C-alpha positions, 0 to 999 in steps of 0.5 A: 204915591200914585196920582189915583190915590188922590191923597198923599199921606205923611206922618209928622212926629213930635220927638224928645219932649211931650210937655205942653201943647204945640203946633207946627205948620206944614207948607207945600211948595211946587217942584215939578208938580204945580201947586193948584194943578197937581196938589192942594197947596194950603198950609196945614196946622198939626197940633199936639196936646200936653203929653201927646207923643202920637204921630200925626197923619197929614192928608195932602189932596192930590189932583188926579187929572187926565194928562199923561205926564212924568212923575212929579214932585212937591216939597213939604216944609215944617215951620212956625213951631209953637209951645216951645217946640223947635223944628229939627234937622228933618224939616223938609221932604219931597213927595213924588206923585206917579202918573196913573194915565195910560200912554196914548195909542200909536198914530193910526190905531196901532192894531192893524197889519203892515 
């Protein structure tokens, strides 16, 4: 995703059983992107009702700063399932944020003749 998008969107699915209500906690952790400086790191709770098999869209706020930087990553982890649910083998993913700030101009303005 691009830093200018200001929101990373990730879908969370509930597979195999849709019986009963359930929740899962989405926790975000720093990697090369820093919690608080590059993305909002507050844990999020995703909920499903009984018989609910819909994908849930999780919006993660991204900080669109003016610093020129390389692409950065943070990790998303699913944990603490309720309602008899179990977190599956794909419980962790990385999100890559591409910088949207232009490279600084070359020293001396870079527009003249030599």
